[in-house]
C-alpha positions as CSV (number, residue, x, y, z in Angstrom):
1,M,74.4,-1.0,70.5
2,S,71.5,-1.5,73.0
3,I,71.9,-2.2,76.6
4,T,70.0,-5.5,76.2
5,L,72.6,-6.7,73.5
6,I,75.4,-5.7,75.9
7,N,73.7,-7.7,78.7
8,L,73.3,-10.7,76.4
9,I,77.0,-10.7,75.4
10,L,78.2,-10.3,79.0
11,A,75.8,-13.0,80.3
12,A,77.0,-15.3,77.6
13,V,80.7,-14.7,78.6
14,V,79.9,-15.4,82.3
15,L,78.1,-18.6,81.2
16,I,81.2,-19.7,79.3
17,L,83.4,-18.8,82.3
18,G,81.2,-20.8,84.6
19,I,81.4,-23.9,82.4
20,W,85.2,-23.4,82.2
21,A,85.5,-23.2,86.0
22,Y,83.5,-26.3,86.4
23,V,85.5,-28.3,83.8
24,R,88.8,-27.0,85.2
25,K,88.2,-27.1,88.9
26,Q,85.0,-29.1,89.3
27,S,83.5,-25.9,90.8
28,K,79.8,-26.5,91.2
29,A,79.4,-22.9,92.4
30,G,81.0,-21.7,89.2
31,L,78.7,-23.9,87.2
32,L,75.7,-22.6,89.1
33,V,76.8,-19.0,88.3
34,G,77.2,-19.9,84.7
35,I,73.7,-21.5,84.6
36,A,72.2,-18.4,86.2
37,F,73.8,-16.1,83.6
38,G,72.9,-18.5,80.9
39,L,69.2,-18.1,81.9
40,F,69.7,-14.3,82.0
41,A,71.2,-14.6,78.5
42,V,68.1,-16.5,77.3
43,A,65.9,-13.7,78.7
44,H,67.9,-11.0,77.0
45,L,67.8,-12.9,73.7
46,L,64.0,-13.3,73.9
47,T,63.8,-9.5,74.6
48,L,66.0,-8.7,71.6
49,L,63.9,-10.9,69.4
50,G,60.8,-8.9,70.3
51,M,59.1,-11.6,72.3
52,A,59.1,-9.9,75.7
53,D,55.5,-8.9,75.5
54,T,54.1,-12.2,74.5
55,L,56.4,-14.3,76.7
56,N,56.3,-12.0,79.7
57,T,55.3,-14.8,82.2
58,L,58.0,-17.1,80.8
59,L,60.6,-14.3,81.1
60,I,59.7,-13.8,84.8
61,V,60.1,-17.6,85.4
62,I,63.4,-17.7,83.6
63,R,64.8,-14.7,85.6
64,I,63.5,-16.2,88.9
65,L,65.3,-19.5,88.1
66,G,68.4,-17.5,87.3
67,Y,68.3,-15.7,90.6
68,V,67.7,-19.0,92.4
69,A,70.8,-20.5,90.7
70,A,72.9,-17.5,91.6
71,M,71.7,-17.7,95.3
72,A,72.5,-21.4,95.4
73,A,76.0,-20.6,94.1
74,V,76.6,-18.0,96.8
75,Y,75.1,-20.2,99.5
76,R,77.4,-23.0,98.3
77,L,80.4,-20.7,98.5
78,G,79.4,-19.5,101.9
79,T,79.0,-23.0,103.4
80,Q,82.2,-24.5,102.0
81,R,84.9,-25.3,104.6
């Protein structure tokens, strides 16, 4: 089992947990974390499908968006009262 496959599985689990947290507690931060890891899962899937070389720029954009979503979640948690 490759590290990329493990990363894909774990990222998908975090995506599901983020959606669950949003549905259960209306946690926008949880949803943002889920979205971030969903984007990371897409990047891992594209890599596993052998598209990393051809879609290199797209993968960079996807990962940047994932990190921005994660930063927004942490900022949201840090500014809650």
